[in-house]
Structures are given as structure tokens and as C-alpha cells.
C-alpha positions as CSV (number, residue, x, y, z in Angstrom):
1,M,0.2,0.2,0.1
2,G,1.3,3.2,-1.1
3,A,1.9,6.1,1.3
4,A,-1.3,8.4,-0.5
5,E,-3.4,5.3,0.5
6,D,-2.1,4.9,3.6
7,E,-3.1,8.1,4.7
8,Q,-6.8,7.7,3.3
9,S,-7.2,4.5,5.0
10,L,-6.0,6.7,8.3
11,V,-8.4,9.5,7.5
12,A,-11.1,7.1,7.0
13,F,-10.2,5.1,10.1
14,L,-10.3,8.5,12.1
15,R,-13.9,9.6,11.0
16,R,-15.3,6.4,12.2
17,V,-13.9,6.8,15.7
18,N,-16.2,8.6,18.3
19,V,-15.4,10.2,21.4
20,G,-16.8,7.9,23.9
21,D,-15.7,4.9,22.0
22,V,-13.4,2.4,23.9
23,L,-10.6,1.0,22.1
24,T,-8.0,-1.2,22.6
25,G,-4.2,-1.8,21.5
26,A,-0.3,-2.1,22.7
27,V,1.9,0.3,23.7
28,T,4.3,0.9,21.2
29,E,6.2,4.0,23.2
30,V,6.6,5.3,26.9
31,T,7.7,9.0,27.5
32,R,7.4,11.5,30.3
33,S,4.8,13.3,27.9
34,Q,2.8,10.7,26.3
35,T,2.2,6.9,25.9
36,T,1.8,5.7,22.0
37,V,-0.7,3.1,21.3
38,L,-1.0,0.8,18.6
39,L,-4.5,0.0,18.0
40,D,-5.9,-3.1,17.6
41,A,-8.6,-1.5,14.9
42,F,-5.7,0.6,13.1
43,A,-2.7,-1.5,13.0
44,S,-0.8,-0.1,10.6
45,D,0.5,3.2,12.7
46,P,0.8,3.6,16.5
47,V,-2.1,6.8,16.3
48,G,-3.6,6.2,19.8
49,I,-2.0,8.9,22.4
50,I,-2.4,8.8,25.9
51,G,-1.6,11.7,28.0
52,P,0.3,11.7,31.0
53,L,-3.0,12.7,33.4
54,D,-4.9,10.3,31.2
55,L,-2.9,7.1,31.9
56,S,-4.1,6.1,35.0
57,W,-4.9,7.1,38.6
58,R,-4.6,3.6,40.3
59,S,-2.5,1.1,38.0
60,E,1.0,0.5,37.8
61,P,2.9,2.5,34.8
62,L,3.1,1.1,31.5
63,Q,5.7,-0.4,29.2
64,V,6.2,-1.3,25.8
65,G,4.3,-4.1,24.7
66,D,1.4,-3.8,27.5
67,Q,-2.1,-4.3,26.5
68,V,-4.5,-1.4,27.2
69,S,-8.1,-0.3,27.2
70,A,-8.8,3.2,26.8
71,E,-11.5,5.4,26.4
72,V,-11.8,8.0,23.2
73,I,-11.8,11.4,24.5
74,A,-10.9,13.3,21.4
75,V,-10.1,12.7,17.6
76,D,-7.5,15.3,16.1
77,L,-7.8,15.2,12.3
78,R,-5.2,17.4,11.6
79,E,-2.6,15.7,14.0
80,Q,-4.0,12.3,12.7
81,Q,-4.4,11.0,16.4
82,V,-6.8,9.7,18.5
83,R,-6.1,10.8,22.2
84,L,-7.0,8.0,24.9
85,S,-8.2,8.1,28.5
86,R,-7.2,5.0,30.5
87,S,-8.4,6.6,33.4
88,A,-11.8,6.8,31.9
89,T,-12.2,3.3,31.4
90,E,-11.0,2.8,35.3
91,N,-13.5,5.4,36.7
92,S,-16.7,4.7,34.8
93,Q,-19.0,5.9,37.4
94,L,-16.9,9.1,37.5
95,W,-16.9,9.7,33.7
96,A,-20.7,8.7,33.3
97,Y,-21.7,11.4,35.5
98,L,-19.5,14.1,33.8
99,K,-20.7,13.0,30.6
100,A,-24.5,13.4,31.6
101,L,-24.1,17.2,32.5
102,R,-24.9,19.6,30.1
103,P,-23.6,23.2,29.8
104,G,-25.6,25.8,32.0
105,Q,-26.8,23.3,34.3
106,R,-26.6,24.8,37.8
107,L,-24.7,22.5,40.0
108,S,-24.3,22.5,44.0
109,G,-21.7,21.3,46.4
110,T,-19.4,22.3,49.4
111,V,-15.7,24.0,48.9
112,A,-13.4,21.4,49.2
113,A,-10.1,23.0,48.8
114,I,-8.4,26.1,47.8
115,E,-5.7,26.4,45.7
116,R,-4.0,29.4,44.1
117,F,-5.1,28.1,40.7
118,G,-9.1,27.8,41.6
119,V,-11.2,26.0,43.9
120,F,-12.4,22.4,44.2
121,V,-16.3,21.7,44.7
122,A,-17.2,18.3,46.1
123,L,-20.6,18.2,44.2
124,D,-23.8,17.1,46.1
125,D,-25.0,14.6,43.5
126,G,-21.4,13.6,42.3
127,P,-19.1,10.9,43.0
128,D,-15.7,11.3,44.4
129,H,-12.7,12.0,42.3
130,P,-9.8,9.4,42.8
131,V,-7.3,12.1,42.9
132,F,-8.9,15.8,43.5
133,P,-10.6,17.0,46.3
134,G,-13.9,17.4,44.4
135,V,-15.1,16.3,41.1
136,G,-16.0,20.0,40.6
137,F,-13.3,22.8,39.9
138,I,-13.5,26.8,39.3
139,T,-10.9,28.3,37.8
140,M,-9.7,31.8,39.0
141,P,-11.8,33.7,36.6
142,E,-15.0,32.3,36.9
143,L,-15.1,32.9,40.7
144,S,-16.3,36.3,40.4
145,W,-16.9,39.2,38.3
146,R,-14.9,41.5,40.6
147,R,-10.9,41.3,41.0
148,F,-9.5,39.7,43.7
149,E,-6.0,38.6,44.9
150,D,-6.7,35.4,46.4
151,P,-9.4,32.9,46.1
152,S,-10.4,32.9,49.4
153,E,-11.7,36.7,49.4
154,V,-14.6,34.9,47.5
155,V,-15.1,31.6,49.0
156,S,-14.2,29.6,51.9
157,V,-13.7,26.0,52.6
158,G,-16.6,24.0,53.9
159,E,-19.1,27.0,52.3
160,H,-21.9,25.7,50.2
161,V,-22.0,27.1,46.6
162,T,-24.2,26.8,43.6
163,C,-22.2,27.1,40.4
164,E,-23.1,26.3,36.6
165,F,-21.7,23.6,34.4
166,L,-19.5,24.9,31.4
167,V,-17.7,22.0,30.1
168,L,-15.8,18.5,31.1
169,D,-12.4,18.8,31.4
170,T,-11.6,15.3,30.0
171,Y,-7.7,16.1,30.9
172,N,-8.1,16.2,34.7
173,G,-11.8,14.2,34.5
174,E,-13.6,17.2,36.4
175,A,-16.4,19.4,35.9
176,R,-15.5,22.6,35.2
177,L,-17.5,25.4,36.6
178,S,-18.6,29.0,37.2
179,L,-19.8,30.5,40.5
180,R,-20.1,34.2,38.5
181,A,-22.0,32.9,36.0
182,T,-24.8,32.6,38.8
183,Q,-24.4,36.4,39.8
184,P,-25.3,39.5,37.9
185,D,-22.7,40.7,36.0
186,P,-21.8,44.2,37.3
187,F,-20.2,45.8,34.4
188,Q,-23.3,45.1,32.0
189,Q,-25.5,47.1,34.9
190,F,-22.6,49.9,34.9
191,A,-22.7,50.0,31.1
192,R,-26.4,51.0,31.1
193,R,-26.2,53.6,33.4
194,V,-23.6,55.6,31.6
195,H,-22.3,56.9,28.4
196,M,-19.0,57.9,26.3
197,G,-18.1,61.4,27.4
198,Q,-19.7,61.1,30.8
199,I,-17.2,62.4,33.5
200,L,-16.7,60.2,36.8
201,H,-15.3,60.2,40.0
202,G,-13.1,57.5,41.4
203,S,-10.1,55.9,43.4
204,V,-6.7,54.4,42.0
205,T,-6.4,50.7,43.0
206,K,-3.2,49.8,40.7
207,V,-0.5,51.3,38.9
208,V,1.0,49.3,36.4
209,P,4.0,50.4,33.4
210,F,1.3,51.0,31.0
211,G,-1.3,53.4,33.1
212,V,-3.4,52.9,36.0
213,F,-6.7,51.3,36.8
214,V,-9.2,53.5,38.7
215,R,-12.3,52.2,40.7
216,V,-15.3,54.0,39.6
217,A,-18.3,52.0,41.0
218,D,-18.6,49.2,43.3
219,G,-16.9,46.3,41.2
220,I,-16.3,48.6,38.2
221,E,-12.8,49.4,37.4
222,G,-11.2,51.4,34.0
223,L,-7.9,51.6,32.6
224,V,-6.4,55.1,32.1
225,H,-3.6,54.6,29.7
226,L,-0.3,56.2,30.2
227,S,-0.6,58.7,27.4
228,E,-4.1,59.7,28.8
229,L,-3.1,60.5,32.6
230,A,-1.7,64.1,32.0
231,A,-1.5,66.6,29.2
232,R,2.3,66.4,29.5
233,T,4.2,63.5,28.5
234,V,4.5,61.0,31.1
235,E,7.2,58.4,31.5
236,A,5.8,56.2,34.2
237,S,2.7,55.9,35.8
238,G,4.0,56.2,39.7
239,D,5.5,59.8,38.2
240,V,2.0,61.3,38.4
241,I,0.1,59.5,40.5
242,Q,-0.3,56.3,43.4
243,I,-2.7,53.9,44.9
244,G,-5.5,55.5,46.6
245,D,-5.8,59.2,45.2
246,E,-8.6,60.3,44.0
247,V,-9.1,61.1,40.4
248,T,-11.4,62.4,37.9
249,V,-11.6,60.6,34.5
250,I,-13.8,60.6,31.3
251,I,-15.4,57.5,29.5
252,T,-13.8,56.9,26.4
253,E,-14.5,53.4,25.7
254,I,-16.9,50.8,26.6
255,D,-16.2,47.2,25.5
256,L,-19.1,45.1,26.7
257,H,-17.8,42.1,25.0
258,R,-14.5,42.2,26.8
259,R,-15.8,43.8,29.7
260,R,-13.4,46.9,29.5
261,L,-13.8,50.6,30.7
262,A,-11.3,52.8,28.9
263,L,-10.9,56.3,30.8
264,S,-8.9,59.4,30.4
265,R,-7.7,61.8,33.2
266,R,-6.1,64.4,30.7
267,Q,-9.3,64.7,28.5
268,A,-11.5,65.0,32.1
269,A,-9.1,68.0,32.9
270,E,-9.9,69.6,29.8
271,K,-13.7,69.1,29.9
272,T,-14.1,70.1,33.5
273,W,-11.8,72.9,32.7
274,D,-14.1,74.2,30.1
275,L,-17.6,73.6,31.9
276,P,-19.3,76.8,32.9
277,P,-19.3,77.4,36.7
278,T,-23.0,77.0,37.2
279,A,-23.6,73.9,34.8
280,P,-26.7,71.7,36.4
281,G,-26.3,68.6,37.5
282,N,-23.2,66.4,39.0
283,P,-21.0,65.2,35.9
284,C,-19.2,62.8,38.2
285,D,-22.7,60.8,39.3
286,P,-22.4,57.3,37.7
287,A,-25.7,57.2,37.3
288,G,-26.3,60.6,35.9
């Protein structure tokens, strides 16, 4: 069989394979990053790949020549590989539960552990995870709409939470959750109350090389770029402003999709200077 025919045969095989299928084969290579498997269903080329966390949570390490049974978790047509999980076949109850979940579904559970990279949740109706403290996991961005430094500012161990299911993480065998999805987005609410060119008053919360962040409402911060800090050229943000400073800014951009608010201190100073002394209303009121 020629190279072109071999590739056509491989592509045809890959198109027949579905996520959730259980395939068997023999291990042909073991490295730190992956284990390669020659599948019984396609013996021409070792296209089965088991990642390091998909190998097993209980069994002994695999060696070349070992026979394995693993579940298909992805089919990569571009790389011409079948990604397999041995742990999925060993923890059938866990995987059956995870695969039955649907995006947007509300799940409740107890915060089991807080790590610097996110929060583990032991789900009320879910099985135990053989490795992690809980089968549910909330990444840092999905904890809260508001900015925070430590996840313990948002939740605490033992706290009962209700989250929205996002996706099945086949790599770790866990349910990715969102706590913030169950709460109103303060940015969307804020954006409905303000408009471009509106003057606001706020406090500097963070100074970075490219500008400063200013809190203009509860849970709402906007960026004043370095070029918008002052009328004169500013080399470093800290030269003209510090954390805690009260400033007057003007809205120059509202990005609803990326939830970004662009502000200008320079333009606000120019506009405020031009306002007549008897101008009605409070230009610094976000609700005005």
C-alpha cells in the first residue's frame, strides 16, 4: 500500500472513531509526555495517544508491549491522532456522571479545597474524584466578576455554593464550573447607566507600567492609559499618580464584549476646565 493510500486509510479510520468509544491496543512507546498505542482497530500506525494525566490514577506505569483498554476523549484529524484516556475506563461511574452534565446546568456542592489556581468543589450529587478533593473545579476567572487577589476573598472551605456547569475537562476528569455565571454581571449593569464622554470620579487601585486602574463604581474598574494620565508626556505612571489617589476621569470607550472600560484623566481635566461654573447636575455621578 502506498503512502497516499495509507493516509486515506488512516483518515477513514479517524472519521469512524467517536468520542466515548473504548479501543484496545498495545503500547509501542512510553515517554514523560505521552504513551503511544498501536490500536487493534488500526494496526498500520501507532496513532493512539495517552497523555500523562490520562494514563491511570490507580494502576502501575505502562511499559512497551502492555495491552491497554482506553476511552476515546478526542479525535485530532489535523495531527492524525486518537487521544485516549485509560483513567476514564477505570472510573466509569465518574465519567458517566460527567458526560451526563449539560452546559448551563446548575450544580451545588461544598468548597473542598482552595488552591492558588482555583477552587475544588465536592458536588452534592456527584461521585468522589479518585485524585482531587472534588469532582467540580472553578478556575480563578470564573470565581467572581470582581477583581480579587486570593480566591479565599470570594469563597471559604466548607462553604456551600451553587455554580453553572461549563464543560467536561477530559484531561483531569472533572466538571469545570462557574460561580460568577450565577450572579449578575456588574459591568453590564454599569454600562447601561453611563455613556461615552461621561465624567466620573474614582480611586486608583493599581499602578502598572502602561497606566493605572481606577475604581469608578462598586466592582467596576477602568484603565487610564499612560498617554491619558496628563497633558504632558509621562514616562512612568508612578511619576504622577499613586494607589489610593482620588481622580476625575472621562469615559473614552466601553467594550461590552471584553468587559473593558477605557478612561482618560487628561481629557477629563480639559472638559472640566471648560465647564461653566453654573453647569447643572453632577458630572461625576455614574448614574446621572
